[in-house]
Structures are given as C-alpha cells and as structure tokens.
ZALUMKE-492029 format. One record per residue: x, y, z negated of N, C-alpha, C in turn; residue in one letter. Coordinates in nm, 4 decimals, always signed. Layout:
! residues N
[[X Y Z] [X Y Z] [X Y Z] A]
...
//
This chain:
! residues 150
[[+27.9282 +19.1972 +0.0367] [+28.0336 +19.2927 +0.0686] [+28.1001 +19.3570 -0.0239] G]
[[+28.0576 +19.3513 -0.1535] [+28.0868 +19.4672 -0.2503] [+28.2593 +19.4203 -0.2763] L]
[[+28.3569 +19.5287 -0.3178] [+28.4690 +19.5117 -0.3558] [+28.4693 +19.4475 -0.4911] R]
[[+28.5587 +19.3703 -0.5453] [+28.5593 +19.2824 -0.6832] [+28.5620 +19.4205 -0.7603] R]
[[+28.5995 +19.5158 -0.7467] [+28.5919 +19.6319 -0.8999] [+28.4346 +19.6852 -0.8946] A]
[[+28.4002 +19.6932 -0.7622] [+28.2519 +19.7142 -0.7785] [+28.1941 +19.6379 -0.8412] E]
[[+28.2070 +19.4793 -0.8006] [+28.0920 +19.3925 -0.8925] [+28.1153 +19.4163 -1.0259] V]
[[+28.2586 +19.3923 -1.0524] [+28.2699 +19.4122 -1.1986] [+28.2502 +19.5230 -1.2819] L]
[[+28.2226 +19.6468 -1.2107] [+28.1989 +19.7710 -1.2775] [+28.0548 +19.7897 -1.2864] G]
[[+27.9603 +19.6834 -1.2661] [+27.8163 +19.6874 -1.2576] [+27.7798 +19.6841 -1.4077] L]
[[+27.6851 +19.7703 -1.4600] [+27.6248 +19.7491 -1.5861] [+27.4926 +19.7289 -1.5483] D]
[[+27.4158 +19.6497 -1.6759] [+27.2689 +19.6256 -1.6480] [+27.1859 +19.7348 -1.6107] V]
[[+27.2254 +19.8659 -1.6517] [+27.1585 +20.0072 -1.5856] [+27.1565 +20.0097 -1.4635] A]
[[+27.2569 +19.9655 -1.3826] [+27.2863 +19.9815 -1.2292] [+27.1992 +19.9057 -1.1386] D]
[[+27.1341 +19.8038 -1.2193] [+27.0384 +19.7385 -1.1432] [+26.8898 +19.7851 -1.1295] Y]
[[+26.8539 +19.8125 -1.0398] [+26.6842 +19.8309 -0.9983] [+26.6200 +19.7409 -0.9677] D]
[[+26.5559 +19.6440 -1.0261] [+26.4741 +19.5294 -0.9699] [+26.3601 +19.5813 -0.9095] A]
[[+26.3113 +19.6934 -0.9300] [+26.1907 +19.7073 -0.8524] [+26.1990 +19.7579 -0.7152] A]
[[+26.3129 +19.7937 -0.6916] [+26.3606 +19.8266 -0.5494] [+26.4506 +19.7548 -0.4970] N]
[[+26.5198 +19.6082 -0.5399] [+26.6157 +19.5579 -0.5134] [+26.7405 +19.6292 -0.4811] S]
[[+26.7978 +19.6769 -0.5790] [+26.9247 +19.7543 -0.5413] [+26.9821 +19.7550 -0.6695] R]
[[+27.1311 +19.8384 -0.6486] [+27.2397 +19.8301 -0.7520] [+27.3040 +19.9520 -0.7152] V]
[[+27.3440 +20.0292 -0.8039] [+27.4015 +20.1417 -0.8265] [+27.5691 +20.1249 -0.8136] A]
[[+27.6561 +20.1288 -0.7312] [+27.7719 +20.0823 -0.7399] [+27.8700 +20.2315 -0.7455] I]
[[+28.0121 +20.2178 -0.8058] [+28.0979 +20.3174 -0.7942] [+28.2075 +20.2602 -0.7086] L]
[[+28.1880 +20.3284 -0.5674] [+28.3007 +20.2591 -0.4520] [+28.4341 +20.3186 -0.4742] G]
[[+28.5202 +20.2667 -0.3866] [+28.6723 +20.3069 -0.4085] [+28.6705 +20.4615 -0.3567] K]
[[+28.7429 +20.5003 -0.4896] [+28.7860 +20.6717 -0.4366] [+28.6224 +20.7393 -0.4804] G]
[[+28.5522 +20.7145 -0.5361] [+28.4094 +20.7627 -0.5383] [+28.4296 +20.8148 -0.6791] K]
[[+28.3350 +20.9289 -0.7183] [+28.3334 +20.9956 -0.8375] [+28.1841 +20.9765 -0.8746] T]
[[+28.0819 +20.9248 -0.8173] [+27.9532 +20.9151 -0.8277] [+27.9051 +20.7868 -0.7622] E]
[[+27.8117 +20.7109 -0.8353] [+27.7518 +20.5873 -0.7944] [+27.6742 +20.6229 -0.6951] K]
[[+27.6692 +20.5110 -0.5847] [+27.5481 +20.5277 -0.4892] [+27.4617 +20.4064 -0.4715] Q]
[[+27.3315 +20.4010 -0.4298] [+27.2666 +20.2757 -0.4459] [+27.3222 +20.1938 -0.2971] W]
[[+27.2956 +20.0629 -0.3310] [+27.3182 +19.9923 -0.2201] [+27.2260 +19.8850 -0.2386] V]
[[+27.1574 +19.8547 -0.1396] [+27.0206 +19.7681 -0.0975] [+27.0579 +19.6225 -0.1142] T]
[[+27.0055 +19.5250 -0.2205] [+27.0363 +19.3719 -0.2140] [+26.9886 +19.3061 -0.1500] L]
[[+27.0220 +19.2055 -0.0502] [+26.9449 +19.1048 +0.0252] [+26.8708 +18.9996 -0.0655] P]
[[+26.7674 +18.9467 -0.0236] [+26.6869 +18.8852 -0.0985] [+26.7690 +18.8018 -0.1921] P]
[[+26.8602 +18.7267 -0.1151] [+26.8897 +18.5902 -0.2289] [+26.9921 +18.6690 -0.3516] K]
[[+27.0528 +18.7729 -0.3263] [+27.1458 +18.8509 -0.4127] [+27.0499 +18.8935 -0.5495] A]
[[+26.9076 +18.9343 -0.4756] [+26.8420 +19.0012 -0.5953] [+26.7811 +18.9053 -0.6559] H]
[[+26.7477 +18.7677 -0.6132] [+26.6912 +18.6806 -0.6828] [+26.8061 +18.5972 -0.7727] A]
[[+26.9334 +18.5901 -0.7277] [+27.0400 +18.5769 -0.8066] [+27.0805 +18.6771 -0.9495] A]
[[+27.0591 +18.7942 -0.9159] [+27.0846 +18.8800 -1.0210] [+26.9740 +18.8768 -1.1161] I]
[[+26.8273 +18.8458 -1.0812] [+26.7141 +18.8399 -1.1812] [+26.7179 +18.7196 -1.2606] S]
[[+26.7869 +18.6049 -1.1614] [+26.7977 +18.4870 -1.2576] [+26.9012 +18.5132 -1.3390] A]
[[+27.0167 +18.5507 -1.3290] [+27.1186 +18.5893 -1.4396] [+27.0701 +18.6687 -1.5468] W]
[[+26.9854 +18.7478 -1.5093] [+26.9407 +18.8584 -1.6183] [+26.8594 +18.7675 -1.7039] L]
[[+26.7818 +18.6909 -1.6636] [+26.7028 +18.5642 -1.7189] [+26.7732 +18.4860 -1.8411] G]
[[+26.8934 +18.4894 -1.8042] [+26.9801 +18.4431 -1.8813] [+27.0707 +18.4755 -1.9775] A]
[[+27.1191 +18.6166 -1.9255] [+27.1610 +18.7005 -2.0009] [+27.1051 +18.7791 -2.1060] R]
[[+26.9809 +18.8207 -2.0526] [+26.9159 +18.9020 -2.1437] [+26.9767 +19.0672 -2.0838] G]
[[+26.8406 +19.1369 -2.0701] [+26.8433 +19.2740 -2.0563] [+26.8974 +19.3653 -2.1610] I]
[[+26.9964 +19.3358 -2.2367] [+27.0288 +19.4375 -2.3385] [+27.1568 +19.5290 -2.2671] T]
[[+27.1689 +19.6461 -2.3021] [+27.2602 +19.6996 -2.2228] [+27.4057 +19.6764 -2.2273] P]
[[+27.4775 +19.7014 -2.1090] [+27.5929 +19.6551 -2.1451] [+27.6390 +19.6176 -2.0228] G]
[[+27.7549 +19.5504 -1.9605] [+27.8031 +19.5118 -1.8523] [+27.6996 +19.3899 -1.7746] P]
[[+27.6863 +19.4048 -1.6528] [+27.6049 +19.3221 -1.5891] [+27.6621 +19.1737 -1.6147] L]
[[+27.7662 +19.1720 -1.5492] [+27.8496 +19.0562 -1.5722] [+27.9389 +19.0347 -1.6894] F]
[[+27.9145 +18.9249 -1.7605] [+28.0020 +18.9217 -1.8813] [+28.0468 +18.7961 -1.8767] T]
[[+28.1952 +18.8028 -1.9603] [+28.2811 +18.6971 -2.0074] [+28.2360 +18.6025 -2.1080] N]
[[+28.2337 +18.4606 -2.1261] [+28.2181 +18.3933 -2.2153] [+28.3122 +18.3155 -2.2618] F]
[[+28.3810 +18.2981 -2.3507] [+28.5005 +18.2139 -2.3916] [+28.4586 +18.1397 -2.4748] D]
[[+28.5563 +18.0235 -2.5230] [+28.4994 +17.9167 -2.6220] [+28.4913 +17.9767 -2.7630] R]
[[+28.5365 +18.0911 -2.8019] [+28.5455 +18.1435 -2.9241] [+28.4202 +18.2477 -2.9333] A]
[[+28.3472 +18.2518 -2.8607] [+28.1953 +18.3000 -2.8647] [+28.2089 +18.4444 -2.8574] G]
[[+28.3198 +18.5170 -2.8049] [+28.3178 +18.6415 -2.7556] [+28.3162 +18.6788 -2.6164] R]
[[+28.2226 +18.7881 -2.6255] [+28.1781 +18.8240 -2.4789] [+28.2439 +18.9781 -2.4402] S]
[[+28.2476 +18.9925 -2.3306] [+28.2556 +19.1278 -2.2794] [+28.2412 +19.1357 -2.1330] G]
[[+28.2885 +19.2249 -2.0330] [+28.2647 +19.2601 -1.9290] [+28.3648 +19.1597 -1.8613] R]
[[+28.3136 +19.1035 -1.7383] [+28.4066 +18.9989 -1.6767] [+28.4821 +19.0709 -1.6169] L]
[[+28.6399 +19.0117 -1.6272] [+28.7403 +19.0089 -1.5948] [+28.7520 +19.0037 -1.4285] T]
[[+28.8661 +19.0652 -1.3869] [+28.9108 +19.0453 -1.2439] [+28.9490 +18.8806 -1.2048] G]
[[+29.0388 +18.8223 -1.3093] [+29.1111 +18.7276 -1.3156] [+28.9853 +18.5877 -1.3506] S]
[[+28.9034 +18.6520 -1.4040] [+28.7681 +18.5440 -1.4399] [+28.6861 +18.5356 -1.3112] A]
[[+28.6565 +18.6344 -1.2600] [+28.5915 +18.6386 -1.1076] [+28.6875 +18.5697 -1.0281] L]
[[+28.7584 +18.5824 -1.0174] [+28.8655 +18.5186 -0.9211] [+28.8475 +18.3655 -0.9593] Y]
[[+28.8750 +18.3102 -1.0663] [+28.8397 +18.1812 -1.0964] [+28.7274 +18.1183 -1.0650] S]
[[+28.6464 +18.1740 -1.0937] [+28.5028 +18.1282 -1.0525] [+28.4801 +18.1046 -0.8968] I]
[[+28.5239 +18.2131 -0.8295] [+28.5123 +18.2010 -0.6696] [+28.5981 +18.0807 -0.6313] V]
[[+28.7302 +18.1006 -0.6578] [+28.7996 +17.9629 -0.6478] [+28.7346 +17.8366 -0.6914] K]
[[+28.6770 +17.8471 -0.8096] [+28.6118 +17.7001 -0.8570] [+28.4824 +17.6406 -0.7629] R]
[[+28.4149 +17.7328 -0.7362] [+28.2778 +17.7272 -0.6837] [+28.2913 +17.6831 -0.5059] H]
[[+28.4421 +17.7613 -0.4614] [+28.4758 +17.7406 -0.3581] [+28.5468 +17.5725 -0.3098] G]
[[+28.5970 +17.5473 -0.4284] [+28.6698 +17.4086 -0.4344] [+28.5664 +17.3128 -0.3959] S]
[[+28.4773 +17.3499 -0.5019] [+28.3733 +17.2461 -0.5135] [+28.2666 +17.2499 -0.3821] A]
[[+28.3200 +17.3320 -0.2870] [+28.2342 +17.3427 -0.1627] [+28.3023 +17.2974 -0.0191] A]
[[+28.4499 +17.2725 -0.1045] [+28.5419 +17.2346 +0.0032] [+28.5890 +17.3447 +0.0883] G]
[[+28.5895 +17.4538 +0.0518] [+28.6593 +17.5675 +0.1127] [+28.7449 +17.6394 +0.0137] V]
[[+28.8708 +17.6964 +0.0872] [+28.9688 +17.7639 -0.0220] [+28.9059 +17.9194 -0.0312] D]
[[+28.8439 +17.9441 -0.1171] [+28.7410 +18.0814 -0.1553] [+28.8306 +18.1854 -0.2414] A]
[[+28.8124 +18.3185 -0.2340] [+28.8549 +18.4210 -0.3193] [+28.7844 +18.5274 -0.3002] R]
[[+28.7675 +18.6063 -0.3825] [+28.6771 +18.7392 -0.3899] [+28.7004 +18.7988 -0.2600] P]
[[+28.7976 +18.8542 -0.2290] [+28.8484 +18.9490 -0.1167] [+28.8170 +18.8800 +0.0106] H]
[[+28.8234 +18.7410 -0.0101] [+28.7919 +18.6333 +0.1337] [+28.6528 +18.6542 +0.1228] G]
[[+28.5518 +18.6768 +0.0440] [+28.3871 +18.6597 +0.0484] [+28.3898 +18.8343 +0.1550] L]
[[+28.4474 +18.9080 +0.1053] [+28.4013 +19.0274 +0.1108] [+28.4629 +19.0507 +0.2718] R]
[[+28.5828 +19.0070 +0.3075] [+28.6433 +18.9681 +0.4535] [+28.5158 +18.8967 +0.5260] H]
[[+28.4889 +18.7849 +0.4766] [+28.3571 +18.7133 +0.5647] [+28.2412 +18.8220 +0.5555] T]
[[+28.1783 +18.8464 +0.5122] [+28.0644 +18.9363 +0.5022] [+28.0836 +19.0466 +0.5964] A]
[[+28.2148 +19.1545 +0.6119] [+28.2209 +19.2229 +0.7026] [+28.2362 +19.1694 +0.8713] I]
[[+28.2930 +19.0511 +0.8658] [+28.3014 +18.9967 +0.9939] [+28.1884 +18.9268 +1.0202] T]
[[+28.1092 +18.8717 +0.9642] [+27.9614 +18.8314 +0.9819] [+27.8918 +18.9737 +1.0241] R]
[[+27.8978 +19.0899 +0.9571] [+27.8267 +19.2026 +0.9886] [+27.8546 +19.2424 +1.1357] A]
[[+27.9938 +19.2493 +1.1596] [+28.0165 +19.2912 +1.2822] [+27.9907 +19.1876 +1.4155] L]
[[+27.9689 +19.0722 +1.3922] [+27.9233 +18.9959 +1.4535] [+27.7709 +19.0074 +1.4868] D]
[[+27.6867 +19.0266 +1.3682] [+27.5086 +19.0379 +1.3750] [+27.5152 +19.1663 +1.4511] A]
[[+27.5978 +19.2516 +1.4387] [+27.5426 +19.3798 +1.5217] [+27.6449 +19.4089 +1.6387] T]
[[+27.7276 +19.3165 +1.7001] [+27.7911 +19.3316 +1.8195] [+27.8852 +19.3995 +1.8175] G]
[[+27.9699 +19.4263 +1.6966] [+28.0906 +19.5177 +1.6752] [+28.0582 +19.6390 +1.6775] G]
[[+27.9307 +19.7046 +1.6091] [+27.9086 +19.8265 +1.5662] [+27.9834 +19.8600 +1.4644] D]
[[+28.1036 +19.9157 +1.4871] [+28.1965 +19.9522 +1.3565] [+28.1244 +20.0691 +1.2793] V]
[[+28.0537 +20.1704 +1.3302] [+27.9731 +20.2679 +1.2649] [+27.8993 +20.2096 +1.1821] R]
[[+27.8318 +20.1182 +1.2081] [+27.7120 +20.0911 +1.1047] [+27.7759 +19.9697 +1.0129] R]
[[+27.8885 +19.8974 +1.0314] [+27.9559 +19.8040 +0.9503] [+28.0358 +19.9063 +0.8545] V]
[[+28.0968 +20.0041 +0.8768] [+28.1537 +20.1124 +0.8219] [+28.0620 +20.1364 +0.6994] A]
[[+27.9584 +20.1859 +0.7254] [+27.8664 +20.2133 +0.6200] [+27.8534 +20.1162 +0.5126] M]
[[+27.8217 +19.9754 +0.5761] [+27.8060 +19.8438 +0.4958] [+27.8936 +19.8461 +0.4198] F]
[[+28.0190 +19.8470 +0.4554] [+28.1336 +19.8137 +0.3857] [+28.1920 +19.9284 +0.2856] S]
[[+28.1574 +20.0309 +0.3380] [+28.1860 +20.1758 +0.2594] [+28.3601 +20.2258 +0.3088] R]
[[+28.3922 +20.1774 +0.3979] [+28.5238 +20.1991 +0.4577] [+28.5369 +20.3483 +0.5121] H]
[[+28.5952 +20.4225 +0.4483] [+28.5717 +20.5825 +0.4894] [+28.6842 +20.5795 +0.6236] S]
[[+28.7452 +20.5041 +0.6792] [+28.8207 +20.4846 +0.8228] [+28.7786 +20.3741 +0.8683] D]
[[+28.7196 +20.4508 +0.9920] [+28.6936 +20.3263 +1.0763] [+28.7972 +20.2258 +1.1355] I]
[[+28.9196 +20.2802 +1.1543] [+29.0275 +20.1801 +1.1929] [+29.0265 +20.1024 +1.1013] R]
[[+29.0103 +20.0715 +0.9595] [+29.0546 +19.9672 +0.8803] [+28.9892 +19.8770 +0.9460] V]
[[+28.8340 +19.8854 +0.9908] [+28.7401 +19.7762 +1.0526] [+28.8333 +19.7007 +1.1758] L]
[[+28.9152 +19.7859 +1.2200] [+28.9560 +19.6892 +1.3419] [+29.0525 +19.5510 +1.3239] T]
[[+29.1087 +19.5747 +1.1887] [+29.1472 +19.4508 +1.1701] [+29.0567 +19.3256 +1.1382] R]
[[+28.9497 +19.3759 +1.0718] [+28.8479 +19.2842 +1.0747] [+28.7796 +19.2296 +1.2099] Y]
[[+28.7850 +19.3319 +1.3156] [+28.7197 +19.2998 +1.4424] [+28.8239 +19.2141 +1.5166] D]
[[+28.9533 +19.2476 +1.4693] [+29.0234 +19.1665 +1.5748] [+29.0554 +19.0316 +1.5401] D]
[[+29.0105 +18.9808 +1.3864] [+28.9693 +18.8317 +1.3480] [+28.8849 +18.7808 +1.4123] A]
[[+28.7786 +18.8422 +1.5012] [+28.6779 +18.7729 +1.5497] [+28.7023 +18.6985 +1.6716] R]
[[+28.7919 +18.7886 +1.7274] [+28.8650 +18.7421 +1.8843] [+28.9784 +18.7161 +1.8601] H]
[[+29.0508 +18.6248 +1.9780] [+29.2015 +18.6000 +1.9605] [+29.2416 +18.6755 +2.0689] D]
[[+29.2381 +18.7936 +2.0494] [+29.3052 +18.9090 +2.1444] [+29.4610 +18.8981 +2.1693] H]
[[+29.5307 +18.8413 +2.0919] [+29.6776 +18.8189 +2.1282] [+29.6825 +18.6913 +2.2072] A]
[[+29.5905 +18.5849 +2.1905] [+29.6117 +18.4766 +2.2825] [+29.5498 +18.5083 +2.4209] G]
[[+29.4380 +18.6071 +2.4390] [+29.3829 +18.6360 +2.5367] [+29.4762 +18.7174 +2.6234] D]
[[+29.5687 +18.8113 +2.5805] [+29.6908 +18.8948 +2.6612] [+29.8105 +18.8085 +2.6745] I]
[[+29.8227 +18.7198 +2.5763] [+29.9324 +18.6204 +2.6080] [+29.8864 +18.5193 +2.7556] A]
[[+29.7781 +18.4793 +2.7673] [+29.7247 +18.4246 +2.8744] [+29.7152 +18.4858 +2.9983] L]
[[+29.6900 +18.6229 +2.9778] [+29.7023 +18.7227 +3.1118] [+29.8544 +18.7207 +3.1703] L]
[[+29.9315 +18.7433 +3.0541] [+30.0701 +18.7507 +3.0959] [+30.1394 +18.6264 +3.1576] V]
[[+30.1226 +18.5277 +3.0817] [+30.1487 +18.4067 +3.1326] [+30.1043 +18.3686 +3.2826] S]
[[+29.9862 +18.4002 +3.3179] [+29.9383 +18.3699 +3.4275] [+30.0143 +18.4378 +3.5823] E]
[[+30.0988 +18.5466 +3.5141] [+30.1606 +18.6016 +3.6423] [+30.2959 +18.5504 +3.6371] G]
[[+30.3228 +18.4688 +3.5815] [+30.4566 +18.3795 +3.5915] [+30.4641 +18.2404 +3.6247] Y]
//
C-alpha cells in the first residue's frame, strides 16, 4: 500500500532486514517513519538485494542498455507494473496496486477506517470513503430503493 514516491525514495539504508521493515518518507512528512513489511515483501526485497548488492544508494535502481544505473524513475516503475500486469492478464498501474491494497484492508478489517488510515497513511479519514464506496454499490442500492416506490 505504499505510494509510488515512497517506494522510489527508498534507499538501501532504509531497509531493516532484521526487523522486516522499511523507513519511508510519507506524503507531506519531513521525517521517515518505519513501516513493517509483510513476509512476501520482506522476502522479495531480500532477494532483490541479493541480486543488486548492498552498496549504499537507491534501493530500487534503473538499468538501461548503456549500462548506466540510478534511482528507478516513476515512469520506469509504471512500465514495470504495466508489463507484469499484462503478463498476468490485468490492467495494472502503481496507484491501482495501492488502491487495491487499501480496499482489501477495508474488507479485512470490516471497514475500520481508522486502522486503514494508519495503514495507508492518509491524514484525512474522509479520503478513505472513496475507497470504502468502491467496496459497495451504494448508488445502485439507493437507485433500487428509489425505484421500488414507483
């Protein structure tokens, strides 16, 4: 459920393998905060570092045909997510992954917006109502109620 900028801003030093967490700089924040990783994300980052190496610098790097590397860009991340989504038969984009994670968190918590706001790092709980509305067809439900009177 991380934002694209939160992922792209990660450095190797922000990964704490021993405690399965990363330090992210959230939207509008001035200090990094630790976020616990689920086991699969922890394993994926550990495997990536096995290939990347643990030299200081950006956690996720961009490799091009000219052999230059640097911090992974937003457009490169978008392309990676799109390509893997297509291979899986879905139309995927980075924010869509975040949206899905937040919606699944709402489902898993029975709609507990306070807990999910902490997970998603939304400072305004009202933002989560957009995600919560996507879980239900409220407009359809109300249309049915209205139409039953006619």
